[in-house]
Structures are given as structure tokens and as C-alpha cells.
N, C-alpha and C positions, 0 to 999 in steps of 0.2 A: 272251333267257331271263330268268324271274323268279327272285327269290331261293330261293322255294320249290323250284320245278324245280332250281336249283343244288344244293340241300342235300340232296335226295334223291337225285340222282346221285352226288353226293361221297359220301353214306354207302354206296352201293352200291360204289363203287370210289374210296377215298380218293386215290388216285394216277392217277384219271381225267384225261385231258389233252386233251378235245376241244376244238376250235376255240372253240365257242359258250361252253362252260365257262370256259375260259381267258379269253375275251374279257370274260364277267361277272365274273370274279374281280377282273381288271384295273382295273375300273370300279367295283366296290362295295368299299368299305373294310370294311364288317360282314362280308361274306361271305368277303373274304380272310382276316380274323382266323379266323373258323369255320373255313375251309380249313386253315390253320396248325394249328390247335388238333387237328382232326380228323386229319390226316396225322402229327402228333407222336405221338397216342394211338396210332394203327396201327403207327407204326415202333416204339414201345415194346412192343407185343404182339408183334411179329414178333420182336424181340431176346429177349424172354423164352423164346419157343418154341424158340431156337437155343442151347442151352447148349453150349459148348466142351467137348472131351473134357480130362481131367485130364493133366497132363504126362507123358509116358512112364517117366520117370526117378522118379517118385514111390515106385512099389513098392519100387526098390532103396534108396531114402533111409530108407523104413521099416525095412526088414531090417537096414541098416546099424545104426539106431537102436537095435533090439532088440539086436544082438550087443554094441554098446556097453555097454548097461544091464546085460545080464548079467555081463559083465567087471567093471565097477565093483560091481555086487552082491555079488561073491565078495571083493573087496579091502576095502569098507567096511563100517561099523556099519550094522545094519539101518535106523536114522533117519535116517541120512546117505544111504544108497541109496535110500530113500523120496524124500527130498527132492530129490536129483539126478534120479530118475526124473521128478518133476513138473516140473522146470526142462527137462529134455530133451525131454519131450513138448511142453511150450510154445515151446522153441527150434525144435524140428522143423515144429510147427505155423505158427510165423511164417516160417520160410524158406519152407515150401512154398506159404504163401498169397503171399508177396512174389513168388518165382519164377513164380508162375501168374498173378499180377497182371502182370508185365512179359511174359510169354508172351502173354497174352490182350491186352494194350495193342497189342502188335506185330502180332497176327494179326486181332484183331477188326475193326480199321479195313478191312483188305484183304478180310476175309470179308464185311462190309457192304458194300463197293464192288460183289463179285461178285453178292451177294443182290440189291443195288439193281438190277443191271443183268438179272438173270435176271427179277424181278418185273416191270421196265419194259421187258421185251424187244420188245414191240410198237412202242417208239418207235425201235428199231434199224432199222426198216423204213419210218421215216417218208419219206414220197416228197420233201419239201423242194424248194427250199430255203426255210427261214424266212425272213419278211419281215425286213429291216434294222430297221423300226420294232419289230417283236416283239422281237428281241435286244436293242436299245436299252433297251426297258421291264424286261425281265429284270435285265439288269446295273444298271441305275438304281435299282433296288428296294434294291441293297445299296450304293449309293455309289460303285458301280465302272464301269469304262468298258474296252470293247475298242478299243484305239488303232490298230489296223490289221488287215489280212487275215490270218485264220487258216485259210482254205480255207472249202470249201461247209458253212455250218451246216444241218442238215437237221431239227433239233429244238432248241429253248432252252426251259427253265421253270425254275421254282423248285422246289426237292426238299428232302427231310429225309434226313439222314443222322446216325444215331445221334442224333436229337432236335436237331440242330442244322439250319439251314436254310442251303442253298448253292445253286449253280446247275448244272443238268444240261444237257450239250449233247451232241448226236449230231452227229459231222462225217463227212464223205465221205473216207474214207482211200484208199490205193492200192487195195487190194484187197476193201476192205469198210469197214462202218462202223466207226468209233471213237469210243468214249463218253469224256467229259472231264467230271469233276467238280471244281468250284471249292468248295472247302470251309473257310470262315472257321472259326477257332477251333480246327480240329484239327490240332495240330502234332506229329506224329510225331518222334522224336528222331533218327531217321535214315531213309534213302530205304527204303520197303517195297516189296519185289516184290509182284506179283498174278500170280500163276500158277495156273491150272488146267487140265483137258484140253482146253478150249475157249478159254480166254482167256489172253493175256500183257500185261502191263503194268507200270506203277510207280506210286507214290503219293510225289511229292517235296514235302518240307518248303518252306514259303515263309516269308517275314518275317510274314504274315497269316494263316496256316492251311496249307493243302495243295493240291497238284493232282493229280488221279488221271487217268491217261490209258491207257486199256485197249482193245485190239482184238483180234481173232480171231488164233489163232497163226498167225504167219508175216507178219502185218501189220507193217510198219516204222513204230514209233510215234514214234521219235525225232524225225524231221522236225516232227511236230505238236506233240509236247512242247516242242519249242524254241520253235516259233511261239506256242504258248500262254503259255508263260513270259515271251516276248520282248513281247507285245501287250497283256496283261492288267494293267491298273492298278487297284490296291484301295484305296479311300479315299486316305489321303494316300501311300501307297506309290508310287514311280515303276512305270510299266512298264519292262520289260526283264529280261534274265536275273539282273541284280543284285537283281531283287525276291525271289528265293530267299535263304532264310538261307545261313549259312556252310557248314553241312553239306550241304543241298541242292545248293547251288551248286557245289561241290567236285566231288561225285558225279556231277552232270548233267554237267559239264565233262568228267570223266573218262570217262564212259561213252559219252557221244555226241561227244567230241572237239570241244568248242565251241571 
């Protein structure tokens, strides 16, 4: 594949992952940089088109603030009531923004994981298995290493998640495909559930970022989550479940009885 053909195909589908396209990307540094820029722009555009809904308790907070303001006005001089109203409005706005930020921080990553799986649904049916050389090349781009067997890998590629580059794997599960995202730099404060009508999984915080393991509802993801956490070494972080940070390690151990 020539550079011009590569770029035309990528502009038509920024997340295309054909064999010829992936092979050219691995060989051509300039086209690899172009693909990262193009995918980052596409991911940013998709995020802008997916605005989360406001917190459900926002309306009640506003009503409570109005009642408090009305009570204060009956007891205070006009100028003091006016000043209090301004301060109250500012406080309510800040509290609402902070709560919404926390809510979005916890939910946006899970939503991004689900959106990515849905947008890249064709990879769920990749015939596989991916070649060991292909898997090694993808991990090597991040200075990462797969130190052991995590099961049959049907698809392996670099991907973008919320403007960060990571690794996208599709593994053969017990009942169907299981998607695994290795997301360096994405460090949630706690384990985040991924639950939809179709998918079930978790995002586990690690010392270097997080691991998302998601399968169809009813798929036993625990064994694969344990394998991935145990066999992935990222940079200077050793492989093993100890690679999870304290929060993720405790929750993984408690949930999966490690």
C-alpha cells in the first residue's frame, strides 16, 4: 500500500484496521503519525457530539436554593439579601459544576469504552487468531510486554480512547468475544462498572492507567481480567496483579476472590 492510498482510506474511516493498512502503518513512521492525528481528531469530534445529561438532582438543588434565598430576604436588609443572593448563586453553580465534573469523570470513561466497542463492532467478529508478531508489535509501541498467555487474541491494534492512545484487544471468551482496553494515563479513582443492556464489564485502575474488560452479558469476564492483570507489564511496572494500584487491587481481589 502506498502512502496516498493509506491516507485516503484512513480519511474515509479513521478507525479502519485492514491488514494492508495496519502493515503500512507499522512500516511508515510518517503515516503512523498521520493516523494518530486523524484518529485523535475523530475521537474529539465524537466526544463533542455526545453530551452527557445533567445530574438528576440538579433541579432539586435549584429549588432548595430558591427557598433559602426567599427566607433570607425576609430577615435581612435589602443590600445584604442581594449580596447573599449573589454568593448563593455562585456557590450553587460551583457545587453543581463540581458534582457534575465528578459524575462525568466516573461515567465518561465507561461511556467511552462502550462507544468505542460499538463503533468498532466489526472487530468483535475478527476471525483470529492474531499473529504473535502482530501482538508483540502493538505492545512494543508502548514499551509494554505480554509476559504470558492470556488466551486466544483475535484482534490487536493501537487505538484512541478520549484522546489518549492505548491498546485494543479482542479475546476469545467462553461464550463470545471479550474486549480488552489497556489505557495508559487513564486512572479512575475506583473500579468503574460497565453495564448496558448488551455489555457487562469493569474498568480497573492500575499503577500505570487502567484496564477495561468487557463482554456480552453473561460472559464470565473474571478469569480474563485476572489473566490480563497478571500477564501485562507496562514500562517499568512489573507484571502481575500487584501491578494494580491499591484501590484496584483490593476491589479485584474482593470481587474475584484472588
